[in-house]
PyMOL Python script that loads the backbone (N, CA, C, O; Angstrom):
from pymol import cmd

cmd.read_pdbstr("""\
ATOM      1  N   UNK A   1     -29.555 -89.862 -28.671  1.00  0.00           N
ATOM      2  CA  UNK A   1     -30.639 -89.181 -29.088  1.00  0.00           C
ATOM      3  C   UNK A   1     -31.791 -90.851 -29.045  1.00  0.00           C
ATOM      4  O   UNK A   1     -31.859 -91.924 -29.643  1.00  0.00           O
ATOM      5  N   UNK A   2     -32.384 -90.245 -28.119  1.00  0.00           N
ATOM      6  CA  UNK A   2     -33.185 -91.768 -27.578  1.00  0.00           C
ATOM      7  C   UNK A   2     -34.291 -92.127 -28.718  1.00  0.00           C
ATOM      8  O   UNK A   2     -34.493 -91.237 -29.544  1.00  0.00           O
ATOM      9  N   UNK A   3     -34.988 -93.269 -28.844  1.00  0.00           N
ATOM     10  CA  UNK A   3     -35.716 -93.534 -29.264  1.00  0.00           C
ATOM     11  C   UNK A   3     -36.701 -93.526 -28.411  1.00  0.00           C
ATOM     12  O   UNK A   3     -36.679 -93.659 -27.187  1.00  0.00           O
ATOM     13  N   UNK A   4     -38.367 -93.212 -29.797  1.00  0.00           N
ATOM     14  CA  UNK A   4     -39.395 -92.495 -29.318  1.00  0.00           C
ATOM     15  C   UNK A   4     -39.632 -93.835 -27.702  1.00  0.00           C
ATOM     16  O   UNK A   4     -39.556 -93.569 -26.503  1.00  0.00           O
ATOM     17  N   UNK A   5     -39.867 -94.957 -28.258  1.00  0.00           N
ATOM     18  CA  UNK A   5     -40.216 -95.923 -27.421  1.00  0.00           C
ATOM     19  C   UNK A   5     -39.026 -95.865 -25.642  1.00  0.00           C
ATOM     20  O   UNK A   5     -39.475 -96.632 -24.790  1.00  0.00           O
ATOM     21  N   UNK A   6     -38.211 -95.369 -25.357  1.00  0.00           N
ATOM     22  CA  UNK A   6     -37.094 -94.887 -24.758  1.00  0.00           C
ATOM     23  C   UNK A   6     -38.039 -94.004 -23.472  1.00  0.00           C
ATOM     24  O   UNK A   6     -37.877 -94.143 -22.260  1.00  0.00           O
ATOM     25  N   UNK A   7     -39.227 -92.916 -24.290  1.00  0.00           N
ATOM     26  CA  UNK A   7     -39.721 -91.696 -23.821  1.00  0.00           C
ATOM     27  C   UNK A   7     -40.209 -91.986 -22.713  1.00  0.00           C
ATOM     28  O   UNK A   7     -41.117 -92.805 -22.861  1.00  0.00           O
ATOM     29  N   UNK A   8     -39.993 -91.623 -21.362  1.00  0.00           N
ATOM     30  CA  UNK A   8     -41.375 -92.047 -20.246  1.00  0.00           C
ATOM     31  C   UNK A   8     -42.140 -90.574 -20.144  1.00  0.00           C
ATOM     32  O   UNK A   8     -41.752 -89.425 -20.352  1.00  0.00           O
ATOM     33  N   UNK A   9     -43.313 -91.103 -19.757  1.00  0.00           N
ATOM     34  CA  UNK A   9     -44.363 -89.882 -19.270  1.00  0.00           C
ATOM     35  C   UNK A   9     -44.496 -89.717 -18.365  1.00  0.00           C
ATOM     36  O   UNK A   9     -44.543 -90.808 -17.798  1.00  0.00           O
ATOM     37  N   UNK A  10     -44.664 -88.618 -17.420  1.00  0.00           N
ATOM     38  CA  UNK A  10     -44.240 -88.055 -15.962  1.00  0.00           C
ATOM     39  C   UNK A  10     -45.912 -87.151 -16.170  1.00  0.00           C
ATOM     40  O   UNK A  10     -46.191 -86.298 -17.013  1.00  0.00           O
ATOM     41  N   UNK A  11     -46.825 -87.749 -15.030  1.00  0.00           N
ATOM     42  CA  UNK A  11     -48.103 -85.938 -15.132  1.00  0.00           C
ATOM     43  C   UNK A  11     -47.957 -86.397 -13.656  1.00  0.00           C
ATOM     44  O   UNK A  11     -47.862 -87.383 -12.925  1.00  0.00           O
ATOM     45  N   UNK A  12     -48.015 -84.574 -13.707  1.00  0.00           N
ATOM     46  CA  UNK A  12     -48.320 -84.463 -12.683  1.00  0.00           C
ATOM     47  C   UNK A  12     -49.939 -84.276 -11.768  1.00  0.00           C
ATOM     48  O   UNK A  12     -51.003 -84.029 -12.334  1.00  0.00           O
ATOM     49  N   UNK A  13     -49.791 -84.442 -10.453  1.00  0.00           N
ATOM     50  CA  UNK A  13     -51.907 -84.672  -9.905  1.00  0.00           C
ATOM     51  C   UNK A  13     -50.797 -83.303  -8.721  1.00  0.00           C
ATOM     52  O   UNK A  13     -49.731 -83.069  -8.151  1.00  0.00           O
ATOM     53  N   UNK A  14     -52.230 -82.814  -9.067  1.00  0.00           N
ATOM     54  CA  UNK A  14     -52.647 -81.959  -7.755  1.00  0.00           C
ATOM     55  C   UNK A  14     -52.978 -82.620  -5.980  1.00  0.00           C
ATOM     56  O   UNK A  14     -53.831 -83.384  -5.528  1.00  0.00           O
ATOM     57  N   UNK A  15     -51.874 -81.897  -5.392  1.00  0.00           N
ATOM     58  CA  UNK A  15     -51.923 -82.425  -4.526  1.00  0.00           C
ATOM     59  C   UNK A  15     -51.684 -83.968  -4.274  1.00  0.00           C
ATOM     60  O   UNK A  15     -51.954 -84.519  -3.207  1.00  0.00           O
ATOM     61  N   UNK A  16     -51.035 -84.730  -5.603  1.00  0.00           N
ATOM     62  CA  UNK A  16     -51.153 -85.693  -5.108  1.00  0.00           C
ATOM     63  C   UNK A  16     -49.682 -86.318  -5.942  1.00  0.00           C
ATOM     64  O   UNK A  16     -49.123 -85.445  -6.605  1.00  0.00           O
ATOM     65  N   UNK A  17     -49.282 -87.146  -5.965  1.00  0.00           N
ATOM     66  CA  UNK A  17     -47.580 -87.949  -6.475  1.00  0.00           C
ATOM     67  C   UNK A  17     -47.822 -87.484  -7.691  1.00  0.00           C
ATOM     68  O   UNK A  17     -48.866 -86.967  -8.088  1.00  0.00           O
ATOM     69  N   UNK A  18     -46.572 -87.729  -8.436  1.00  0.00           N
ATOM     70  CA  UNK A  18     -45.865 -87.807  -8.833  1.00  0.00           C
ATOM     71  C   UNK A  18     -46.016 -88.465 -10.396  1.00  0.00           C
ATOM     72  O   UNK A  18     -45.083 -88.099 -11.111  1.00  0.00           O
ATOM     73  N   UNK A  19     -46.867 -89.242 -10.991  1.00  0.00           N
ATOM     74  CA  UNK A  19     -46.959 -90.825 -11.447  1.00  0.00           C
ATOM     75  C   UNK A  19     -45.882 -90.747 -13.103  1.00  0.00           C
ATOM     76  O   UNK A  19     -45.722 -90.009 -14.075  1.00  0.00           O
ATOM     77  N   UNK A  20     -45.557 -91.586 -12.740  1.00  0.00           N
ATOM     78  CA  UNK A  20     -44.580 -91.817 -14.083  1.00  0.00           C
ATOM     79  C   UNK A  20     -44.826 -93.613 -14.665  1.00  0.00           C
ATOM     80  O   UNK A  20     -45.073 -94.653 -14.054  1.00  0.00           O
ATOM     81  N   UNK A  21     -44.565 -93.220 -16.428  1.00  0.00           N
ATOM     82  CA  UNK A  21     -44.902 -94.979 -16.978  1.00  0.00           C
ATOM     83  C   UNK A  21     -43.047 -95.921 -15.925  1.00  0.00           C
ATOM     84  O   UNK A  21     -41.889 -95.503 -15.921  1.00  0.00           O
ATOM     85  N   UNK A  22     -43.407 -96.679 -15.517  1.00  0.00           N
ATOM     86  CA  UNK A  22     -42.434 -97.411 -15.095  1.00  0.00           C
ATOM     87  C   UNK A  22     -42.000 -98.547 -16.348  1.00  0.00           C
ATOM     88  O   UNK A  22     -42.223 -98.383 -17.548  1.00  0.00           O
ATOM     89  N   UNK A  23     -41.446 -99.516 -15.830  1.00  0.00           N
ATOM     90  CA  UNK A  23     -40.726 -99.443 -14.944  1.00  0.00           C
ATOM     91  C   UNK A  23     -39.598 -98.157 -14.780  1.00  0.00           C
ATOM     92  O   UNK A  23     -39.114 -97.559 -15.742  1.00  0.00           O
ATOM     93  N   UNK A  24     -39.390 -97.962 -13.798  1.00  0.00           N
ATOM     94  CA  UNK A  24     -38.231 -96.631 -13.403  1.00  0.00           C
ATOM     95  C   UNK A  24     -37.280 -97.041 -12.069  1.00  0.00           C
ATOM     96  O   UNK A  24     -37.382 -98.116 -11.478  1.00  0.00           O
ATOM     97  N   UNK A  25     -36.654 -96.327 -11.835  1.00  0.00           N
ATOM     98  CA  UNK A  25     -35.088 -96.256 -11.276  1.00  0.00           C
ATOM     99  C   UNK A  25     -35.585 -95.296 -10.404  1.00  0.00           C
ATOM    100  O   UNK A  25     -36.272 -94.669 -11.211  1.00  0.00           O
ATOM    101  N   UNK A  26     -35.776 -94.590  -9.098  1.00  0.00           N
ATOM    102  CA  UNK A  26     -35.613 -93.381  -8.292  1.00  0.00           C
ATOM    103  C   UNK A  26     -34.392 -93.670  -7.792  1.00  0.00           C
ATOM    104  O   UNK A  26     -34.097 -94.818  -7.457  1.00  0.00           O
ATOM    105  N   UNK A  27     -33.250 -92.266  -7.657  1.00  0.00           N
ATOM    106  CA  UNK A  27     -32.551 -92.150  -6.577  1.00  0.00           C
ATOM    107  C   UNK A  27     -32.703 -90.957  -6.557  1.00  0.00           C
ATOM    108  O   UNK A  27     -33.077 -90.072  -7.326  1.00  0.00           O
ATOM    109  N   UNK A  28     -32.029 -91.157  -4.616  1.00  0.00           N
ATOM    110  CA  UNK A  28     -32.590 -90.385  -3.974  1.00  0.00           C
ATOM    111  C   UNK A  28     -31.484 -89.546  -3.814  1.00  0.00           C
ATOM    112  O   UNK A  28     -30.421 -89.832  -4.365  1.00  0.00           O
ATOM    113  N   UNK A  29     -31.656 -88.149  -2.853  1.00  0.00           N
ATOM    114  CA  UNK A  29     -30.888 -87.082  -1.977  1.00  0.00           C
ATOM    115  C   UNK A  29     -29.675 -88.070  -1.789  1.00  0.00           C
ATOM    116  O   UNK A  29     -28.763 -87.858  -2.588  1.00  0.00           O
ATOM    117  N   UNK A  30     -29.493 -88.984  -1.007  1.00  0.00           N
ATOM    118  CA  UNK A  30     -28.240 -89.980  -0.549  1.00  0.00           C
ATOM    119  C   UNK A  30     -27.389 -90.984  -1.358  1.00  0.00           C
ATOM    120  O   UNK A  30     -26.433 -91.732  -1.159  1.00  0.00           O
ATOM    121  N   UNK A  31     -28.484 -90.510  -2.706  1.00  0.00           N
ATOM    122  CA  UNK A  31     -27.425 -91.418  -3.622  1.00  0.00           C
ATOM    123  C   UNK A  31     -28.266 -93.042  -3.836  1.00  0.00           C
ATOM    124  O   UNK A  31     -28.022 -93.488  -4.957  1.00  0.00           O
ATOM    125  N   UNK A  32     -28.776 -93.561  -3.363  1.00  0.00           N
ATOM    126  CA  UNK A  32     -29.632 -94.702  -3.113  1.00  0.00           C
ATOM    127  C   UNK A  32     -30.535 -95.322  -3.606  1.00  0.00           C
ATOM    128  O   UNK A  32     -31.574 -95.470  -2.962  1.00  0.00           O
ATOM    129  N   UNK A  33     -30.435 -95.696  -4.498  1.00  0.00           N
ATOM    130  CA  UNK A  33     -31.354 -96.123  -5.540  1.00  0.00           C
ATOM    131  C   UNK A  33     -32.281 -96.980  -5.918  1.00  0.00           C
ATOM    132  O   UNK A  33     -31.934 -98.161  -5.930  1.00  0.00           O
ATOM    133  N   UNK A  34     -33.522 -96.688  -6.277  1.00  0.00           N
ATOM    134  CA  UNK A  34     -34.604 -98.559  -6.107  1.00  0.00           C
ATOM    135  C   UNK A  34     -35.336 -98.722  -7.295  1.00  0.00           C
ATOM    136  O   UNK A  34     -35.392 -97.931  -8.237  1.00  0.00           O
ATOM    137  N   UNK A  35     -35.692 -99.419  -7.220  1.00  0.00           N
ATOM    138  CA  UNK A  35     -36.359 -99.694  -8.974  1.00  0.00           C
ATOM    139  C   UNK A  35     -37.803-100.418  -9.132  1.00  0.00           C
ATOM    140  O   UNK A  35     -37.704-101.637  -8.989  1.00  0.00           O
ATOM    141  N   UNK A  36     -38.736-100.094  -9.316  1.00  0.00           N
ATOM    142  CA  UNK A  36     -40.389-100.624  -9.339  1.00  0.00           C
ATOM    143  C   UNK A  36     -40.600-101.046 -11.041  1.00  0.00           C
ATOM    144  O   UNK A  36     -40.577-100.131 -11.864  1.00  0.00           O
ATOM    145  N   UNK A  37     -40.753-102.123 -11.382  1.00  0.00           N
ATOM    146  CA  UNK A  37     -41.002-102.625 -12.609  1.00  0.00           C
ATOM    147  C   UNK A  37     -42.674-102.878 -12.809  1.00  0.00           C
ATOM    148  O   UNK A  37     -43.273-103.647 -13.560  1.00  0.00           O
ATOM    149  N   UNK A  38     -43.055-102.110 -12.030  1.00  0.00           N
ATOM    150  CA  UNK A  38     -44.857-101.813 -12.645  1.00  0.00           C
ATOM    151  C   UNK A  38     -45.278-101.342 -13.442  1.00  0.00           C
ATOM    152  O   UNK A  38     -44.526-100.387 -13.636  1.00  0.00           O
ATOM    153  N   UNK A  39     -46.446-101.292 -14.524  1.00  0.00           N
ATOM    154  CA  UNK A  39     -46.294-100.017 -15.931  1.00  0.00           C
ATOM    155  C   UNK A  39     -46.508 -98.620 -15.016  1.00  0.00           C
ATOM    156  O   UNK A  39     -46.512 -97.616 -15.728  1.00  0.00           O
ATOM    157  N   UNK A  40     -46.656 -98.401 -13.829  1.00  0.00           N
ATOM    158  CA  UNK A  40     -47.335 -96.458 -13.477  1.00  0.00           C
ATOM    159  C   UNK A  40     -46.740 -96.626 -12.592  1.00  0.00           C
ATOM    160  O   UNK A  40     -46.626 -97.791 -12.210  1.00  0.00           O
ATOM    161  N   UNK A  41     -46.098 -95.583 -11.869  1.00  0.00           N
ATOM    162  CA  UNK A  41     -45.407 -95.529 -10.236  1.00  0.00           C
ATOM    163  C   UNK A  41     -45.372 -94.488 -10.274  1.00  0.00           C
ATOM    164  O   UNK A  41     -44.887 -93.694 -11.080  1.00  0.00           O
ATOM    165  N   UNK A  42     -46.263 -94.325  -8.759  1.00  0.00           N
ATOM    166  CA  UNK A  42     -46.339 -92.692  -7.619  1.00  0.00           C
ATOM    167  C   UNK A  42     -45.047 -92.812  -6.933  1.00  0.00           C
ATOM    168  O   UNK A  42     -44.469 -93.683  -6.284  1.00  0.00           O
ATOM    169  N   UNK A  43     -44.818 -91.645  -7.307  1.00  0.00           N
ATOM    170  CA  UNK A  43     -43.951 -91.223  -6.923  1.00  0.00           C
ATOM    171  C   UNK A  43     -44.011 -90.156  -5.782  1.00  0.00           C
ATOM    172  O   UNK A  43     -44.079 -88.996  -6.190  1.00  0.00           O
ATOM    173  N   UNK A  44     -43.996 -90.382  -4.053  1.00  0.00           N
ATOM    174  CA  UNK A  44     -44.513 -89.095  -3.434  1.00  0.00           C
ATOM    175  C   UNK A  44     -44.003 -87.465  -3.529  1.00  0.00           C
ATOM    176  O   UNK A  44     -42.785 -87.369  -3.683  1.00  0.00           O
ATOM    177  N   UNK A  45     -44.287 -86.967  -3.503  1.00  0.00           N
ATOM    178  CA  UNK A  45     -43.815 -85.640  -3.588  1.00  0.00           C
ATOM    179  C   UNK A  45     -44.199 -84.941  -2.209  1.00  0.00           C
ATOM    180  O   UNK A  45     -43.843 -83.789  -1.960  1.00  0.00           O
ATOM    181  N   UNK A  46     -44.775 -85.538  -1.534  1.00  0.00           N
ATOM    182  CA  UNK A  46     -45.450 -84.936  -0.224  1.00  0.00           C
ATOM    183  C   UNK A  46     -44.391 -85.233   0.946  1.00  0.00           C
ATOM    184  O   UNK A  46     -44.660 -84.815   2.072  1.00  0.00           O
ATOM    185  N   UNK A  47     -43.315 -85.869   0.748  1.00  0.00           N
ATOM    186  CA  UNK A  47     -42.372 -86.572   1.903  1.00  0.00           C
ATOM    187  C   UNK A  47     -43.466 -87.561   2.939  1.00  0.00           C
ATOM    188  O   UNK A  47     -43.028 -88.521   3.573  1.00  0.00           O
ATOM    189  N   UNK A  48     -44.982 -87.128   2.979  1.00  0.00           N
ATOM    190  CA  UNK A  48     -45.247 -88.207   4.098  1.00  0.00           C
ATOM    191  C   UNK A  48     -45.124 -89.908   4.032  1.00  0.00           C
ATOM    192  O   UNK A  48     -44.749 -90.604   4.975  1.00  0.00           O
ATOM    193  N   UNK A  49     -45.455 -90.313   2.940  1.00  0.00           N
ATOM    194  CA  UNK A  49     -45.112 -91.899   2.908  1.00  0.00           C
ATOM    195  C   UNK A  49     -44.716 -92.649   3.754  1.00  0.00           C
ATOM    196  O   UNK A  49     -43.660 -92.230   4.227  1.00  0.00           O
ATOM    197  N   UNK A  50     -45.166 -93.909   4.347  1.00  0.00           N
ATOM    198  CA  UNK A  50     -43.691 -94.898   4.948  1.00  0.00           C
ATOM    199  C   UNK A  50     -43.192 -95.400   3.919  1.00  0.00           C
ATOM    200  O   UNK A  50     -42.128 -96.016   3.968  1.00  0.00           O
ATOM    201  N   UNK A  51     -43.916 -95.213   2.742  1.00  0.00           N
ATOM    202  CA  UNK A  51     -42.286 -96.294   1.866  1.00  0.00           C
ATOM    203  C   UNK A  51     -42.339 -95.226   0.650  1.00  0.00           C
ATOM    204  O   UNK A  51     -42.608 -95.626  -0.483  1.00  0.00           O
ATOM    205  N   UNK A  52     -42.065 -93.804   0.917  1.00  0.00           N
ATOM    206  CA  UNK A  52     -41.078 -93.041   0.515  1.00  0.00           C
ATOM    207  C   UNK A  52     -39.686 -93.699  -0.365  1.00  0.00           C
ATOM    208  O   UNK A  52     -39.106 -94.553   0.306  1.00  0.00           O
ATOM    209  N   UNK A  53     -39.138 -93.477  -1.575  1.00  0.00           N
ATOM    210  CA  UNK A  53     -40.261 -92.917  -2.427  1.00  0.00           C
ATOM    211  C   UNK A  53     -41.226 -93.075  -2.692  1.00  0.00           C
ATOM    212  O   UNK A  53     -41.946 -92.086  -2.824  1.00  0.00           O
ATOM    213  N   UNK A  54     -41.733 -94.321  -2.900  1.00  0.00           N
ATOM    214  CA  UNK A  54     -43.373 -94.619  -3.367  1.00  0.00           C
ATOM    215  C   UNK A  54     -44.725 -93.815  -2.282  1.00  0.00           C
ATOM    216  O   UNK A  54     -44.839 -93.807  -1.056  1.00  0.00           O
ATOM    217  N   UNK A  55     -45.334 -93.388  -3.042  1.00  0.00           N
ATOM    218  CA  UNK A  55     -46.642 -93.020  -2.347  1.00  0.00           C
ATOM    219  C   UNK A  55     -47.320 -93.906  -1.519  1.00  0.00           C
ATOM    220  O   UNK A  55     -47.286 -95.095  -1.836  1.00  0.00           O
ATOM    221  N   UNK A  56     -47.628 -93.736  -1.014  1.00  0.00           N
ATOM    222  CA  UNK A  56     -48.543 -94.541  -0.358  1.00  0.00           C
ATOM    223  C   UNK A  56     -50.320 -93.791   0.023  1.00  0.00           C
ATOM    224  O   UNK A  56     -51.288 -94.375   0.509  1.00  0.00           O
ATOM    225  N   UNK A  57     -50.223 -92.645  -0.330  1.00  0.00           N
ATOM    226  CA  UNK A  57     -51.447 -91.946  -0.471  1.00  0.00           C
ATOM    227  C   UNK A  57     -51.816 -91.187   1.245  1.00  0.00           C
ATOM    228  O   UNK A  57     -52.890 -90.858   1.749  1.00  0.00           O
ATOM    229  N   UNK A  58     -50.423 -91.123   1.761  1.00  0.00           N
ATOM    230  CA  UNK A  58     -51.083 -90.582   2.958  1.00  0.00           C
ATOM    231  C   UNK A  58     -51.061 -88.826   2.439  1.00  0.00           C
ATOM    232  O   UNK A  58     -52.005 -88.293   3.022  1.00  0.00           O
ATOM    233  N   UNK A  59     -50.661 -88.269   1.970  1.00  0.00           N
ATOM    234  CA  UNK A  59     -51.324 -87.166   1.553  1.00  0.00           C
ATOM    235  C   UNK A  59     -52.980 -86.692   1.277  1.00  0.00           C
ATOM    236  O   UNK A  59     -53.463 -85.584   1.043  1.00  0.00           O
ATOM    237  N   UNK A  60     -53.478 -87.772   1.388  1.00  0.00           N
ATOM    238  CA  UNK A  60     -55.387 -88.117   1.581  1.00  0.00           C
ATOM    239  C   UNK A  60     -55.793 -87.406   2.814  1.00  0.00           C
ATOM    240  O   UNK A  60     -56.509 -86.417   2.964  1.00  0.00           O
ATOM    241  N   UNK A  61     -54.773 -88.609   4.176  1.00  0.00           N
ATOM    242  CA  UNK A  61     -55.331 -88.569   5.480  1.00  0.00           C
ATOM    243  C   UNK A  61     -54.720 -87.466   6.200  1.00  0.00           C
ATOM    244  O   UNK A  61     -55.029 -87.274   7.376  1.00  0.00           O
ATOM    245  N   UNK A  62     -53.803 -86.654   5.547  1.00  0.00           N
ATOM    246  CA  UNK A  62     -53.214 -85.422   6.495  1.00  0.00           C
ATOM    247  C   UNK A  62     -53.103 -84.056   5.528  1.00  0.00           C
ATOM    248  O   UNK A  62     -53.119 -84.079   4.297  1.00  0.00           O
ATOM    249  N   UNK A  63     -52.984 -82.838   6.389  1.00  0.00           N
ATOM    250  CA  UNK A  63     -52.949 -82.181   5.724  1.00  0.00           C
ATOM    251  C   UNK A  63     -51.551 -81.850   6.130  1.00  0.00           C
ATOM    252  O   UNK A  63     -50.928 -82.323   7.080  1.00  0.00           O
ATOM    253  N   UNK A  64     -51.022 -80.658   4.961  1.00  0.00           N
ATOM    254  CA  UNK A  64     -49.114 -80.010   5.287  1.00  0.00           C
ATOM    255  C   UNK A  64     -49.131 -79.249   6.571  1.00  0.00           C
ATOM    256  O   UNK A  64     -50.132 -78.584   6.840  1.00  0.00           O
ATOM    257  N   UNK A  65     -48.110 -79.286   7.392  1.00  0.00           N
ATOM    258  CA  UNK A  65     -47.861 -78.711   8.381  1.00  0.00           C
ATOM    259  C   UNK A  65     -48.336 -77.567   8.833  1.00  0.00           C
ATOM    260  O   UNK A  65     -47.901 -76.717   8.056  1.00  0.00           O
ATOM    261  N   UNK A  66     -49.224 -76.859   9.949  1.00  0.00           N
ATOM    262  CA  UNK A  66     -49.658 -75.858  10.316  1.00  0.00           C
ATOM    263  C   UNK A  66     -48.169 -75.435  10.661  1.00  0.00           C
ATOM    264  O   UNK A  66     -47.201 -76.009  11.161  1.00  0.00           O
ATOM    265  N   UNK A  67     -48.549 -73.603   9.943  1.00  0.00           N
ATOM    266  CA  UNK A  67     -46.982 -73.007  10.191  1.00  0.00           C
ATOM    267  C   UNK A  67     -46.567 -72.711  11.661  1.00  0.00           C
ATOM    268  O   UNK A  67     -47.249 -71.993  12.393  1.00  0.00           O
ATOM    269  N   UNK A  68     -45.375 -73.323  12.059  1.00  0.00           N
ATOM    270  CA  UNK A  68     -45.217 -72.649  13.270  1.00  0.00           C
ATOM    271  C   UNK A  68     -45.662 -74.151  14.136  1.00  0.00           C
ATOM    272  O   UNK A  68     -45.201 -74.182  15.277  1.00  0.00           O
ATOM    273  N   UNK A  69     -46.347 -75.162  13.800  1.00  0.00           N
ATOM    274  CA  UNK A  69     -46.584 -75.808  15.082  1.00  0.00           C
ATOM    275  C   UNK A  69     -45.433 -77.007  14.878  1.00  0.00           C
ATOM    276  O   UNK A  69     -44.901 -77.428  15.906  1.00  0.00           O
ATOM    277  N   UNK A  70     -44.972 -77.652  13.408  1.00  0.00           N
ATOM    278  CA  UNK A  70     -44.559 -78.826  13.275  1.00  0.00           C
ATOM    279  C   UNK A  70     -45.218 -79.607  12.935  1.00  0.00           C
ATOM    280  O   UNK A  70     -44.565 -80.165  12.054  1.00  0.00           O
ATOM    281  N   UNK A  71     -46.250 -80.148  13.029  1.00  0.00           N
ATOM    282  CA  UNK A  71     -47.117 -81.223  13.475  1.00  0.00           C
ATOM    283  C   UNK A  71     -47.787 -81.061  12.194  1.00  0.00           C
ATOM    284  O   UNK A  71     -47.450 -80.129  11.463  1.00  0.00           O
ATOM    285  N   UNK A  72     -48.763 -81.928  11.825  1.00  0.00           N
ATOM    286  CA  UNK A  72     -49.615 -82.126  10.746  1.00  0.00           C
ATOM    287  C   UNK A  72     -50.942 -82.875  11.381  1.00  0.00           C
ATOM    288  O   UNK A  72     -51.163 -83.839  12.114  1.00  0.00           O
ATOM    289  N   UNK A  73     -51.575 -82.034  10.785  1.00  0.00           N
ATOM    290  CA  UNK A  73     -53.084 -81.802  11.455  1.00  0.00           C
ATOM    291  C   UNK A  73     -54.364 -82.726  10.507  1.00  0.00           C
ATOM    292  O   UNK A  73     -54.512 -82.608   9.290  1.00  0.00           O
ATOM    293  N   UNK A  74     -55.117 -83.549  11.327  1.00  0.00           N
ATOM    294  CA  UNK A  74     -55.662 -84.426  11.140  1.00  0.00           C
ATOM    295  C   UNK A  74     -56.766 -84.005  10.366  1.00  0.00           C
ATOM    296  O   UNK A  74     -57.601 -83.345  10.984  1.00  0.00           O
ATOM    297  N   UNK A  75     -57.055 -84.293   8.758  1.00  0.00           N
ATOM    298  CA  UNK A  75     -58.459 -83.374   8.168  1.00  0.00           C
ATOM    299  C   UNK A  75     -59.067 -84.834   7.247  1.00  0.00           C
ATOM    300  O   UNK A  75     -58.602 -85.867   6.766  1.00  0.00           O
ATOM    301  N   UNK A  76     -60.098 -84.294   7.347  1.00  0.00           N
ATOM    302  CA  UNK A  76     -61.412 -85.379   6.643  1.00  0.00           C
ATOM    303  C   UNK A  76     -61.267 -85.070   5.475  1.00  0.00           C
ATOM    304  O   UNK A  76     -61.422 -83.913   5.084  1.00  0.00           O
ATOM    305  N   UNK A  77     -60.789 -86.516   4.350  1.00  0.00           N
ATOM    306  CA  UNK A  77     -60.649 -86.749   3.633  1.00  0.00           C
ATOM    307  C   UNK A  77     -62.046 -86.255   2.268  1.00  0.00           C
ATOM    308  O   UNK A  77     -61.974 -86.050   1.056  1.00  0.00           O
ATOM    309  N   UNK A  78     -62.945 -86.235   3.050  1.00  0.00           N
ATOM    310  CA  UNK A  78     -64.004 -86.012   2.038  1.00  0.00           C
ATOM    311  C   UNK A  78     -65.026 -84.615   2.500  1.00  0.00           C
ATOM    312  O   UNK A  78     -66.196 -84.473   2.148  1.00  0.00           O
ATOM    313  N   UNK A  79     -64.415 -83.878   3.175  1.00  0.00           N
ATOM    314  CA  UNK A  79     -64.644 -82.658   3.208  1.00  0.00           C
ATOM    315  C   UNK A  79     -63.394 -81.582   3.140  1.00  0.00           C
ATOM    316  O   UNK A  79     -63.490 -80.413   2.764  1.00  0.00           O
ATOM    317  N   UNK A  80     -62.238 -82.229   3.577  1.00  0.00           N
ATOM    318  CA  UNK A  80     -61.027 -81.419   3.662  1.00  0.00           C
ATOM    319  C   UNK A  80     -60.963 -80.705   4.892  1.00  0.00           C
ATOM    320  O   UNK A  80     -60.076 -79.874   5.085  1.00  0.00           O
ATOM    321  N   UNK A  81     -62.091 -81.042   5.985  1.00  0.00           N
ATOM    322  CA  UNK A  81     -62.264 -80.206   7.617  1.00  0.00           C
ATOM    323  C   UNK A  81     -61.252 -80.620   7.760  1.00  0.00           C
ATOM    324  O   UNK A  81     -60.813 -81.710   7.393  1.00  0.00           O
ATOM    325  N   UNK A  82     -60.496 -79.371   8.602  1.00  0.00           N
ATOM    326  CA  UNK A  82     -59.644 -80.151   9.930  1.00  0.00           C
ATOM    327  C   UNK A  82     -60.294 -80.474  11.296  1.00  0.00           C
ATOM    328  O   UNK A  82     -61.044 -79.598  11.726  1.00  0.00           O
ATOM    329  N   UNK A  83     -60.139 -81.545  12.022  1.00  0.00           N
ATOM    330  CA  UNK A  83     -60.302 -82.408  13.331  1.00  0.00           C
ATOM    331  C   UNK A  83     -60.039 -81.245  14.286  1.00  0.00           C
ATOM    332  O   UNK A  83     -60.059 -81.428  15.503  1.00  0.00           O
TER     333      UNK A  83
END
""", "prot")
cmd.dss("prot")
cmd.show_as("cartoon", "prot")
cmd.util.cbc("prot")
cmd.orient("prot")
């Protein structure tokens, strides 16, 4: 049984990263583990981050791939309009 001080809080952000109270170690599907000592860690859920598994806010500047094209559409982060 874990002590209450061992419990980590996780917050889901709509259209954003998974926020985890750190420090935290994330193990990828390939078995490689990376650690962050930060007090709050943003884990990428869109897989567009150049620093995956950490979020670099790439989800803000690009829309999800359009069905059938396999490419990302550029969007205006203010209005959400596609360029």
